[in-house]
RODREN-406817 format. One line per 2 residues: number of its first residue (from 1); their letters; for each residue x, y, z of N, C-alpha, C. Coordinates in pm, 1 decimal. Layout:
N
NUM	A	X Y Z X Y Z X Y Z  ...
! end
This chain:
257
1	MS	1974.6 -1995.1 646.0 1843.2 -1957.1 702.9 1850.1 -1952.5 851.1  1954.8 -2019.7 908.9 1954.5 -2019.1 1064.1 1983.8 -1872.8 1112.2
3	DL	2040.8 -1788.3 1041.8 2073.5 -1658.3 1090.1 1967.7 -1557.1 1053.6  1851.4 -1593.4 988.3 1749.4 -1501.6 958.3 1654.9 -1477.8 1066.6
5	ER	1616.6 -1354.7 1083.9 1510.0 -1319.3 1176.8 1374.0 -1378.6 1126.5  1294.8 -1422.4 1230.8 1169.8 -1474.6 1175.0 1052.3 -1430.6 1255.2
7	VR	935.4 -1442.2 1195.9 798.3 -1405.8 1238.5 709.3 -1530.4 1243.6  609.0 -1531.0 1331.8 520.9 -1638.2 1320.7 368.0 -1584.1 1303.3
9	VL	318.2 -1652.3 1192.2 189.3 -1602.9 1151.1 95.4 -1725.1 1170.7  -19.5 -1711.2 1248.6 -109.2 -1813.4 1264.5 -216.3 -1807.7 1141.8
11	VV	-247.2 -1931.1 1095.9 -351.8 -1953.4 992.7 -461.7 -2034.8 1056.1  -583.9 -1953.8 1083.9 -692.1 -2026.9 1153.0 -808.6 -2003.2 1079.1
13	GD	-910.1 -2102.2 1109.7 -1040.1 -2104.5 1046.2 -1095.8 -2246.5 1065.9  -1230.5 -2247.7 1022.7 -1307.6 -2377.6 1050.7 -1233.2 -2499.3 975.1
15	SG	-1259.1 -2607.6 1030.9 -1210.9 -2739.0 972.0 -1271.5 -2745.2 826.8  -1185.5 -2772.8 721.3 -1236.9 -2800.1 587.6 -1241.0 -2681.6 498.0
17	VG	-1195.2 -2559.7 555.2 -1197.0 -2430.4 471.7 -1089.0 -2427.9 374.2  -980.6 -2509.0 391.9 -875.9 -2511.2 300.3 -751.0 -2443.5 347.9
19	KT	-728.7 -2446.3 479.7 -606.3 -2377.7 538.8 -471.6 -2451.6 491.5  -468.9 -2588.5 490.5 -355.2 -2656.8 442.0 -309.3 -2629.2 303.2
21	AL	-417.5 -2634.8 227.1 -401.0 -2606.0 74.9 -349.2 -2472.1 56.7  -403.0 -2378.9 138.9 -354.2 -2228.9 133.4 -216.3 -2209.3 162.9
23	TN	-168.9 -2260.6 282.6 -44.4 -2252.6 328.8 56.0 -2312.0 233.4  17.7 -2424.4 171.8 109.4 -2489.3 71.1 117.4 -2393.0 -50.9
25	LI	12.7 -2323.2 -96.7 8.6 -2242.8 -215.3 100.9 -2122.9 -181.5  95.2 -2067.9 -59.2 169.4 -1949.8 -21.7 316.8 -1978.5 -24.1
27	CH	358.3 -2094.7 33.7 495.9 -2122.6 63.3 561.4 -2193.9 -59.8  491.5 -2272.4 -139.3 539.4 -2346.5 -250.2 489.4 -2303.3 -383.7
29	GA	387.4 -2227.0 -392.2 341.5 -2180.1 -517.0 270.1 -2285.7 -600.9  231.2 -2388.7 -535.0 173.5 -2495.1 -606.5 46.9 -2560.1 -536.1
31	AL	-36.7 -2607.3 -619.7 -175.3 -2656.4 -556.3 -145.3 -2782.3 -493.2  -219.2 -2816.1 -381.6 -209.8 -2937.3 -307.7 -358.5 -2999.6 -330.2
33	NN	-360.9 -3111.8 -402.9 -484.2 -3156.1 -453.2 -554.5 -3236.3 -355.6  -482.5 -3310.2 -272.8 -552.0 -3397.4 -158.9 -487.4 -3383.9 -29.1
35	PG	-506.5 -3253.2 23.2 -456.4 -3232.1 158.7 -522.9 -3318.7 266.5  -445.3 -3363.0 368.5 -489.3 -3433.3 482.1 -561.7 -3339.1 578.3
37	WT	-617.4 -3398.6 683.5 -669.2 -3326.2 793.2 -554.8 -3295.2 886.4  -553.2 -3164.0 933.5 -448.1 -3122.4 1023.0 -492.0 -3155.6 1165.3
39	VG	-399.0 -3227.7 1233.7 -424.4 -3253.7 1375.0 -327.7 -3196.1 1456.0  -364.7 -3093.6 1539.9 -258.2 -3003.1 1607.1 -228.3 -2893.7 1525.5
41	CS	-99.7 -2903.8 1473.1 -51.0 -2781.5 1402.1 51.6 -2831.0 1293.8  31.7 -2764.3 1175.2 134.4 -2802.1 1068.1 198.2 -2666.3 1041.2
43	VE	335.3 -2668.0 1020.0 407.2 -2546.6 1006.9 478.7 -2545.1 867.5  458.7 -2444.3 790.9 520.3 -2418.9 668.1 616.2 -2290.8 679.2
45	VK	735.4 -2307.0 622.0 829.9 -2202.9 637.2 851.2 -2132.7 485.5  862.5 -1996.2 489.2 875.1 -1926.9 365.2 961.9 -1816.6 390.1
47	LH	1053.1 -1791.6 287.9 1144.0 -1671.6 286.9 1061.1 -1556.9 220.6  1073.7 -1434.9 278.2 991.1 -1331.9 237.7 1085.1 -1204.5 225.6
49	EY	1085.4 -1135.8 108.0 1173.3 -1021.5 89.6 1099.5 -897.8 139.5  1145.4 -853.2 255.8 1077.8 -731.4 308.5 1125.2 -605.8 241.8
51	LE	1017.2 -529.2 199.5 1039.6 -402.1 122.8 1117.2 -434.7 -3.4  1078.4 -529.3 -79.0 1147.3 -574.1 -187.2 1152.0 -467.6 -300.4
53	GT	1275.6 -450.7 -347.8 1301.1 -348.7 -451.3 1333.5 -201.7 -406.2  1349.5 -201.9 -266.3 1404.0 -75.3 -205.4 1535.7 -100.3 -152.5
55	VN	1596.0 14.6 -103.5 1730.7 6.4 -43.6 1727.1 -64.8 90.4  1600.7 -78.2 145.0 1584.7 -140.0 278.0 1549.8 -274.0 273.0
57	QK	1548.1 -343.6 143.5 1511.2 -485.1 128.2 1596.4 -572.7 212.9  1529.8 -667.6 277.6 1587.6 -759.7 369.1 1514.0 -890.2 357.4
59	TY	1587.8 -1007.3 378.8 1505.4 -1131.3 387.0 1478.2 -1177.5 523.8  1346.6 -1225.1 550.0 1301.4 -1272.6 672.9 1242.0 -1412.8 645.2
61	CI	1226.0 -1477.1 760.0 1180.5 -1611.5 762.8 1033.3 -1592.9 812.7  926.4 -1642.8 733.9 792.7 -1639.8 777.2 744.4 -1785.2 814.6
63	EL	706.0 -1802.5 936.4 646.8 -1929.1 976.4 503.7 -1925.5 974.8  436.1 -2011.5 894.8 289.1 -2018.2 878.4 253.0 -2128.1 968.2
65	WD	185.9 -2110.1 1072.1 123.4 -2206.0 1160.1 -18.1 -2241.2 1131.6  -32.8 -2349.7 1052.6 -170.7 -2399.2 1009.5 -235.3 -2475.5 1132.7
67	IG	-332.6 -2405.9 1201.6 -390.6 -2470.7 1319.3 -503.4 -2560.7 1287.1  -515.0 -2679.3 1345.2 -616.3 -2760.9 1308.8 -760.0 -2713.5 1358.4
69	GS	-867.0 -2720.6 1270.3 -991.8 -2649.7 1315.5 -1086.2 -2729.0 1386.0  -1045.8 -2861.7 1419.2 -1153.1 -2946.6 1482.7 -1197.6 -2890.1 1625.9
71	HA	-1324.4 -2896.5 1653.5 -1370.1 -2844.3 1776.3 -1329.9 -2946.9 1890.6  -1299.9 -3064.7 1851.8 -1244.3 -3160.9 1954.5 -1118.0 -3122.5 2023.5
73	HR	-1054.1 -3041.6 1961.9 -920.9 -2987.6 2009.9 -917.0 -2848.9 2057.3  -1032.5 -2786.0 2072.8 -1034.2 -2636.0 2094.5 -988.8 -2605.9 2234.1
75	NT	-990.7 -2694.1 2325.7 -940.4 -2670.3 2462.7 -802.3 -2681.8 2476.9  -720.6 -2743.3 2380.6 -581.7 -2761.7 2386.8 -496.6 -2690.3 2283.8
77	RH	-562.6 -2638.6 2178.4 -471.2 -2585.8 2085.6 -423.5 -2451.3 2116.1  -467.5 -2396.2 2231.1 -407.2 -2266.2 2277.0 -252.1 -2272.2 2300.4
79	VF	-197.4 -2394.9 2303.3 -53.5 -2405.7 2325.3 24.0 -2359.4 2210.9  -44.0 -2347.8 2091.2 10.6 -2283.9 1979.6 6.9 -2140.2 1964.5
81	YN	-54.9 -2086.0 2057.0 -77.7 -1930.5 2051.8 23.6 -1855.3 2137.1  123.2 -1920.0 2182.7 211.4 -1855.6 2269.2 284.9 -1730.0 2223.8
83	VV	328.8 -1749.0 2092.7 397.4 -1622.2 2023.2 325.0 -1615.4 1892.2  267.0 -1479.4 1878.4 182.7 -1450.8 1767.2 223.9 -1317.9 1709.7
85	HG	267.2 -1304.9 1577.9 306.3 -1173.0 1526.8 189.9 -1132.4 1408.1  112.3 -1235.7 1371.1 21.3 -1196.5 1262.2 -84.2 -1304.5 1253.6
87	II	-206.8 -1287.9 1202.8 -302.9 -1388.8 1195.9 -370.9 -1370.8 1051.7  -377.3 -1477.2 983.3 -460.5 -1501.3 863.7 -576.3 -1577.2 905.6
89	LV	-692.3 -1519.2 878.6 -821.7 -1572.8 901.5 -880.5 -1617.5 772.1  -906.3 -1744.1 773.2 -953.2 -1819.6 643.9 -1098.9 -1867.6 652.2
91	HD	-1181.7 -1835.7 552.5 -1308.3 -1895.1 545.3 -1339.0 -1946.3 407.2  -1442.1 -2030.8 398.0 -1488.7 -2088.6 272.6 -1592.5 -1994.0 212.8
93	LS	-1577.4 -1941.6 91.8 -1664.8 -1845.1 29.2 -1796.3 -1917.9 0.9  -1802.9 -2043.5 1.7 -1936.8 -2107.4 -26.7 -2007.2 -2144.1 97.4
95	NR	-1936.4 -2125.2 217.9 -1997.3 -2155.6 346.9 -2005.0 -2033.0 425.4  -2118.7 -1964.7 437.3 -2125.3 -1843.6 520.2 -2094.6 -1862.7 672.6
97	KS	-2134.9 -1986.7 722.6 -2100.5 -1998.0 864.2 -1945.9 -1994.6 898.3  -1868.3 -2042.2 799.9 -1720.6 -2026.8 829.0 -1672.3 -1887.5 822.9
99	CL	-1751.5 -1805.8 756.4 -1706.5 -1662.0 758.2 -1766.9 -1600.9 891.9  -1876.9 -1627.5 935.5 -1933.2 -1579.3 1059.8 -1845.5 -1621.5 1183.5
101	NL	-1775.4 -1741.2 1167.2 -1707.7 -1792.5 1294.4 -1570.3 -1725.4 1292.9  -1528.9 -1647.0 1204.4 -1396.8 -1587.3 1199.2 -1382.2 -1496.2 1335.2
103	NR	-1493.7 -1429.5 1360.1 -1488.6 -1351.5 1499.4 -1453.7 -1442.9 1616.9  -1506.3 -1557.7 1617.0 -1486.6 -1657.2 1722.7 -1335.6 -1710.2 1717.7
105	WL	-1286.4 -1724.1 1592.9 -1140.3 -1767.7 1586.9 -1057.8 -1658.3 1630.8  -1087.9 -1518.3 1590.4 -998.4 -1416.2 1637.6 -1014.0 -1402.0 1793.0
107	AE	-1128.6 -1417.6 1840.9 -1142.4 -1417.5 1983.0 -1067.0 -1519.4 2063.6  -1054.3 -1635.7 1999.5 -984.6 -1759.0 2052.8 -846.6 -1728.6 2078.3
109	VT	-789.5 -1669.7 1963.0 -642.2 -1636.7 1963.6 -609.1 -1522.3 2048.9  -686.1 -1407.4 2050.0 -651.5 -1290.0 2121.0 -679.0 -1298.6 2269.8
111	RC	-766.4 -1394.6 2310.4 -785.9 -1414.5 2456.8 -680.7 -1510.0 2526.2  -595.7 -1548.0 2445.6 -480.0 -1624.7 2491.4 -360.0 -1548.6 2500.9
113	ES	-258.4 -1589.8 2571.2 -126.4 -1509.4 2576.0 -52.9 -1535.2 2445.5  3.4 -1424.7 2401.0 84.1 -1428.4 2273.5 210.7 -1354.0 2310.6
115	GS	290.9 -1352.1 2200.7 423.6 -1273.7 2203.6 411.1 -1130.0 2233.2  289.2 -1079.9 2207.8 270.3 -936.9 2227.0 193.2 -910.5 2354.2
117	GK	176.5 -1012.0 2442.6 103.5 -991.0 2564.3 -39.8 -1054.7 2560.3  -121.7 -1002.5 2652.0 -263.4 -1066.3 2653.0 -355.8 -971.3 2584.7
119	FG	-444.8 -1023.8 2502.0 -549.5 -943.8 2442.5 -680.8 -983.7 2492.3  -774.8 -894.3 2463.1 -905.9 -929.4 2488.4 -945.4 -922.8 2642.6
121	SR	-1065.2 -948.6 2680.1 -1111.4 -931.0 2809.4 -1103.2 -1053.5 2905.5  -1084.9 -1170.4 2835.6 -1068.6 -1292.5 2915.7 -927.1 -1331.2 2944.0
123	GG	-915.0 -1429.1 3036.1 -784.9 -1475.8 3072.1 -725.3 -1573.0 2957.1  -596.6 -1596.9 2971.4 -528.6 -1680.1 2865.2 -567.4 -1824.0 2895.1
125	GG	-505.4 -1907.0 2816.8 -516.5 -2057.5 2840.8 -631.4 -2108.9 2771.7  -661.3 -2239.1 2806.8 -784.2 -2309.8 2749.0 -907.1 -2249.3 2780.7
127	GG	-914.2 -2182.8 2906.8 -1047.0 -2120.3 2937.7 -1094.6 -2018.0 2847.9  -993.2 -1923.7 2818.2 -1028.6 -1822.3 2704.8 -1065.2 -1881.3 2572.5
129	TA	-995.9 -1978.6 2541.9 -1026.0 -2055.3 2408.5 -1172.4 -2104.6 2407.3  -1212.9 -2180.3 2517.7 -1349.5 -2235.2 2512.0 -1455.1 -2119.4 2519.5
131	AA	-1418.3 -2018.1 2585.6 -1517.9 -1911.9 2601.3 -1552.5 -1842.1 2472.7  -1456.5 -1833.4 2379.1 -1479.6 -1775.1 2251.7 -1592.5 -1855.6 2165.3
133	WE	-1613.5 -1984.3 2205.2 -1715.1 -2060.8 2133.3 -1839.7 -2074.2 2212.1  -1825.1 -2054.7 2343.3 -1944.7 -2071.6 2440.2 -2034.3 -1943.2 2440.6
135	DG	-1968.0 -1830.8 2421.7 -2040.5 -1700.7 2423.3 -2136.7 -1694.7 2329.3  -2231.7 -1606.8 2331.2 -2319.3 -1572.4 2228.4 -2255.1 -1509.6 2103.6
137	NI	-2329.3 -1441.7 2021.2 -2264.2 -1385.1 1895.8 -2152.6 -1294.7 1945.0  -2038.0 -1308.3 1876.6 -1924.3 -1230.8 1905.8 -1898.4 -1124.8 1786.3
139	SG	-1881.4 -992.5 1818.3 -1861.6 -897.2 1706.2 -1720.0 -844.4 1733.2  -1685.1 -749.6 1640.7 -1558.3 -691.9 1650.1 -1541.9 -600.7 1776.8
141	TD	-1661.0 -542.1 1819.7 -1671.5 -462.5 1935.2 -1635.8 -537.3 2056.5  -1683.0 -669.9 2067.3 -1656.0 -755.0 2190.8 -1509.2 -791.4 2190.8
143	IG	-1449.6 -806.1 2075.0 -1311.6 -848.0 2076.6 -1215.7 -728.0 2103.3  -1260.9 -615.3 2068.5 -1178.0 -485.4 2099.6 -1061.6 -470.3 2000.0
145	EV	-970.7 -378.7 2038.9 -854.9 -358.3 1945.4 -759.3 -478.9 1944.6  -716.1 -507.3 1826.6 -627.0 -609.6 1805.0 -490.7 -546.7 1767.0
147	AI	-386.8 -571.6 1828.6 -251.5 -506.9 1803.9 -166.9 -566.8 1712.9  -208.0 -670.5 1660.2 -109.8 -744.5 1547.4 -191.0 -737.9 1416.7
149	PL	-109.1 -745.4 1296.5 -164.7 -748.2 1172.6 -257.4 -856.5 1142.2  -370.2 -841.0 1067.4 -459.9 -938.2 1023.1 -484.8 -934.7 875.6
151	LV	-513.3 -1052.0 822.3 -541.9 -1058.9 690.1 -662.8 -1169.4 679.9  -757.1 -1140.0 597.2 -874.4 -1229.0 577.9 -859.3 -1296.9 435.7
153	MG	-877.8 -1427.4 440.1 -858.9 -1504.4 305.0 -978.1 -1584.5 283.7  -1064.6 -1569.9 168.9 -1160.5 -1653.5 135.9 -1125.5 -1760.0 25.8
155	TK	-1148.1 -1895.2 44.0 -1109.6 -1986.2 -37.9 -1233.5 -2055.9 -114.6  -1202.0 -2127.5 -209.6 -1313.6 -2204.4 -286.5 -1393.2 -2102.3 -355.4
157	MD	-1335.8 -2007.6 -421.4 -1419.6 -1904.2 -499.1 -1493.5 -1961.5 -609.4  -1439.6 -2071.6 -678.5 -1514.8 -2139.4 -780.3 -1634.2 -2200.2 -729.8
159	SA	-1628.6 -2260.0 -608.7 -1757.4 -2331.7 -562.0 -1852.7 -2222.6 -518.1  -1808.4 -2106.6 -463.5 -1909.4 -2002.3 -428.6 -1980.2 -1952.7 -551.4
161	QE	-1909.9 -1932.1 -658.8 -1976.6 -1870.0 -772.0 -2069.0 -1965.5 -841.8  -2047.2 -2102.1 -835.3 -2137.3 -2192.0 -873.8 -2250.1 -2206.1 -796.1
163	KR	-2238.8 -2190.6 -675.2 -2351.9 -2205.7 -575.4 -2441.1 -2099.3 -557.5  -2377.2 -1972.1 -573.8 -2453.1 -1834.9 -556.7 -2481.4 -1775.4 -680.2
165	GL	-2386.9 -1787.5 -780.9 -2388.2 -1706.8 -909.6 -2366.9 -1573.0 -889.5  -2279.1 -1534.2 -783.7 -2262.7 -1389.9 -753.6 -2103.6 -1367.6 -778.6
167	PT	-2064.9 -1244.6 -805.2 -1937.1 -1203.7 -819.2 -1870.6 -1185.2 -677.2  -1811.4 -1298.9 -629.9 -1776.9 -1288.6 -482.2 -1652.7 -1188.8 -476.8
169	HQ	-1581.1 -1175.2 -577.1 -1471.0 -1074.3 -555.0 -1507.7 -944.4 -526.2  -1629.7 -911.9 -537.4 -1685.1 -773.9 -512.5 -1724.9 -754.1 -362.9
171	KR	-1724.5 -873.2 -294.0 -1789.7 -869.6 -165.0 -1683.0 -888.4 -57.8  -1685.5 -819.6 41.7 -1597.8 -820.9 166.1 -1660.1 -880.5 292.3
173	SD	-1590.8 -960.4 359.4 -1645.6 -1015.1 478.1 -1671.9 -907.8 591.8  -1765.8 -931.1 675.4 -1801.2 -835.2 793.6 -1665.0 -813.6 870.6
175	IA	-1597.6 -918.8 903.2 -1475.0 -894.3 987.3 -1366.6 -812.1 916.1  -1358.9 -827.7 795.4 -1262.1 -736.7 724.5 -1298.3 -594.8 724.1
177	EE	-1429.9 -578.6 718.1 -1482.5 -433.4 719.7 -1463.6 -380.7 872.6  -1492.4 -464.1 964.0 -1491.7 -412.3 1107.1 -1349.7 -378.1 1143.9
179	FG	-1252.5 -443.0 1103.0 -1121.2 -438.7 1149.7 -1030.7 -345.4 1045.9  -1102.5 -319.9 923.5 -1030.0 -241.3 833.8 -906.3 -294.1 777.0
181	VE	-924.2 -432.0 746.2 -807.2 -509.8 688.9 -832.5 -556.4 551.9  -723.3 -599.0 468.1 -746.9 -642.1 344.5 -798.0 -782.7 337.1
183	EI	-862.8 -813.7 222.2 -910.3 -956.1 210.8 -883.9 -1008.3 68.6  -844.0 -1134.1 58.9 -807.9 -1205.4 -64.0 -907.8 -1311.8 -92.9
185	HL	-958.9 -1321.7 -208.7 -1048.0 -1440.7 -244.8 -972.0 -1516.0 -357.2  -971.4 -1646.9 -339.2 -898.2 -1724.7 -438.3 -942.7 -1873.9 -452.3
187	NT	-895.7 -1946.6 -546.0 -901.7 -2088.6 -551.3 -762.0 -2138.6 -518.7  -765.1 -2220.0 -410.8 -634.1 -2274.6 -367.8 -580.6 -2380.0 -460.6
189	GD	-660.8 -2429.4 -558.6 -631.3 -2519.4 -660.4 -568.7 -2442.7 -782.7  -563.9 -2325.1 -780.2 -514.6 -2246.2 -894.0 -398.6 -2145.8 -851.8
191	PS	-274.3 -2190.2 -880.2 -160.3 -2123.7 -833.7 -149.2 -1976.6 -892.7  -230.2 -1955.3 -1001.8 -223.9 -1816.1 -1056.5 -278.4 -1720.7 -979.1
193	GL	-373.3 -1761.3 -878.9 -431.2 -1666.9 -784.9 -327.9 -1592.4 -704.0  -216.3 -1636.3 -680.9 -119.4 -1565.7 -594.6 14.0 -1537.9 -680.6
195	AA	-5.4 -1539.2 -811.6 119.4 -1524.3 -894.0 172.3 -1375.0 -884.4  289.9 -1370.4 -890.0 363.9 -1239.2 -887.7 292.6 -1138.0 -984.7
197	GT	250.8 -1016.6 -933.7 203.8 -915.2 -1022.5 50.9 -903.9 -1003.1  -2.9 -1010.6 -934.9 -145.5 -1004.1 -917.1 -181.3 -922.2 -796.8
199	SS	-297.6 -865.9 -794.3 -343.7 -787.3 -668.9 -343.0 -873.0 -546.5  -380.0 -995.3 -550.7 -374.1 -1080.2 -434.4 -234.9 -1103.9 -370.6
201	AA	-135.3 -1115.6 -473.0 -9.8 -1124.3 -428.1 44.2 -998.7 -365.1  4.9 -879.1 -414.2 48.6 -757.4 -358.9 -9.9 -742.9 -211.1
203	KL	-133.6 -781.9 -194.6 -201.7 -775.5 -59.3 -122.3 -860.4 32.4  -87.7 -988.5 -2.1 -11.8 -1076.6 81.9 120.1 -1024.8 122.7
205	TR	184.5 -955.3 28.4 322.5 -905.7 59.5 308.8 -787.6 142.1  204.6 -701.2 129.3 181.4 -584.8 231.1 158.5 -641.8 363.8
207	FF	73.2 -756.2 376.7 57.5 -810.7 508.5 185.5 -862.6 573.2  257.6 -941.8 505.1 377.2 -990.9 558.2 480.0 -866.4 592.5
209	DK	490.6 -764.2 521.3 565.4 -650.8 564.0 518.3 -577.0 676.2  380.0 -568.1 694.8 326.9 -516.9 812.3 365.5 -605.7 930.0
211	VI	357.3 -740.8 922.6 397.6 -821.2 1038.1 532.9 -803.8 1078.8  630.2 -796.2 986.3 767.5 -768.0 1004.9 796.2 -635.8 1070.6
213	EK	721.0 -534.7 1011.4 733.7 -397.1 1071.2 690.6 -399.8 1219.0  576.3 -458.5 1245.1 531.0 -454.2 1376.3 609.0 -531.5 1479.1
215	QF	670.8 -632.6 1439.8 752.9 -712.0 1526.7 895.0 -662.4 1555.3  958.1 -614.8 1446.8 1104.7 -570.4 1455.0 1119.3 -429.6 1458.9
217	TD	1052.3 -346.8 1359.7 1072.4 -209.6 1352.1 1026.9 -132.2 1473.7  894.2 -165.3 1523.6 842.0 -112.4 1639.3 918.1 -143.3 1767.5
219	SR	959.7 -274.8 1768.3 1027.1 -319.6 1889.3 1159.7 -257.2 1910.2  1232.7 -225.1 1792.3 1366.4 -164.9 1794.3 1347.5 -23.9 1847.4
221	RK	1240.9 36.0 1803.6 1207.2 177.7 1843.3 1192.4 195.8 2001.5  1153.8 84.2 2052.9 1130.9 73.6 2205.7 1256.3 26.2 2269.2
223	GS	1361.5 -5.0 2198.7 1485.1 -53.5 2248.6 1489.7 -197.9 2281.9  1396.0 -268.0 2214.2 1412.5 -419.4 2245.3 1383.4 -482.9 2108.7
225	LT	1460.6 -596.0 2086.6 1461.9 -662.5 1948.9 1328.0 -731.6 1929.0  1265.5 -801.1 2037.8 1130.0 -859.8 2025.8 1066.6 -861.7 2159.3
227	HI	935.9 -903.9 2158.3 862.8 -917.7 2273.6 875.1 -1064.9 2338.7  948.2 -1143.0 2272.2 949.6 -1285.3 2296.8 1030.5 -1298.4 2421.7
229	QP	983.0 -1371.3 2520.2 1049.5 -1408.2 2655.8 1144.4 -1513.6 2628.1  1246.5 -1526.5 2724.6 1336.7 -1632.3 2704.2 1293.2 -1773.2 2684.0
231	TD	1182.4 -1802.8 2757.1 1126.1 -1928.2 2752.5 1063.2 -1949.8 2605.8  1012.3 -1847.5 2553.7 944.3 -1849.3 2416.1 1060.3 -1869.7 2317.4
233	RR	1170.5 -1821.3 2332.2 1280.9 -1844.0 2247.1 1318.3 -1984.2 2241.1  1325.0 -2054.2 2351.5 1358.9 -2183.6 2358.0 1253.6 -2273.0 2266.5
235	RM	1131.7 -2230.8 2286.5 1020.1 -2305.2 2210.3 1037.1 -2286.3 2051.8  1073.5 -2154.0 2025.5 1091.3 -2132.4 1879.8 1219.3 -2205.1 1826.0
237	EK	1317.7 -2226.0 1903.0 1427.9 -2290.9 1870.6 1399.8 -2442.8 1842.0  1289.6 -2495.3 1883.1 1256.2 -2630.2 1839.3 1232.8 -2648.8 1698.3
239	VP	1197.3 -2545.6 1628.9 1146.1 -2541.8 1487.5 1291.9 -2554.9 1419.7  1309.2 -2658.6 1339.3 1454.0 -2659.8 1266.9 1480.6 -2541.7 1179.4
241	SV	1601.6 -2480.8 1211.4 1618.1 -2355.8 1126.4 1720.1 -2377.4 1011.2  1788.2 -2490.5 1013.3 1877.4 -2520.5 896.8 1798.8 -2600.6 791.5
243	LS	1756.5 -2535.4 693.9 1674.6 -2592.3 584.8 1751.6 -2595.2 453.5  1734.4 -2705.4 372.6 1801.6 -2714.3 246.8 1738.9 -2635.5 136.7
245	DR	1609.0 -2604.2 164.0 1532.4 -2528.7 47.9 1473.4 -2403.2 109.5  1410.2 -2326.6 22.3 1349.7 -2195.8 74.6 1214.4 -2233.0 154.4
247	TS	1162.9 -2349.3 156.6 1045.2 -2377.8 239.7 1066.5 -2513.0 283.9  993.4 -2527.1 399.1 989.8 -2660.4 471.6 858.8 -2676.6 552.3
249	SL	817.9 -2801.7 566.0 699.0 -2822.3 651.9 734.8 -2922.9 768.9  657.8 -2888.0 882.8 668.1 -2972.4 995.8 524.3 -3010.3 1055.0
251	QF	525.0 -3095.3 1137.5 401.1 -3135.7 1193.1 407.7 -3148.1 1351.0  311.3 -3080.8 1422.7 311.8 -3077.3 1562.4 172.0 -3126.9 1613.9
253	SS	165.7 -3256.0 1648.0 41.4 -3310.8 1671.2 36.5 -3393.3 1809.8  141.8 -3430.8 1857.6 151.7 -3507.4 1980.5 96.4 -3446.0 2101.7
255	VL	99.5 -3313.8 2104.6 53.5 -3252.0 2230.2 -100.1 -3265.0 2237.3  -169.3 -3305.3 2133.8 -311.9 -3316.7 2141.0 -360.9 -3458.9 2158.5
257	H	-268.0 -3560.1 2165.6 -304.1 -3694.8 2174.2 -327.8 -3740.5 2323.4
! end
């Protein structure tokens, strides 16, 4: 695995929406019944077959960075946004506010420096992070164009159906509509929701393929392997690359203490 090219995908959303259970499901294919609260950032690693089933199939390493959603750390978590190749925006289908806050989460990430440069109208660092939550209502127009792939995922579909009695699978979030991206609704406690052959699994595969294409294929066309600066490479090398299994998890929390 140490020789594999890798990409970093942030998993962001309000505290309690189920990001940790979701990343566990994506990487391990199993439900996590009692996930703990994430302090700082938890990293899960998954092998992904790019363009699987074609002559161009190739194995890549996907790093899923599960960012703690506590507001207490919003001025410091920008340290995890240094290199970003894709973003999964997570909301709780039974909690409308968590869906409305996705614009703020996207603004928080894109207003900080990332591996693809600076996004948005604000400066990088903690100031841009705080501004995403201090501003008034934020829409897709305020955020502007986002140059990296996005995926929206709604969790706790069973709770939403019990609470509202509505077919949530037929409804798309405003942010998915605004940015024209795909959305997945599921129960993180049900592994069959991302089982091979399902529409949700196909959407997730397409998203990972887009992330890899954007980072490597586009970069090579420009004559450069990646946008990551030398200092960023050293940071990435801190993540253990020799793993005995196809997935592994790490915990980064000391920076917030």
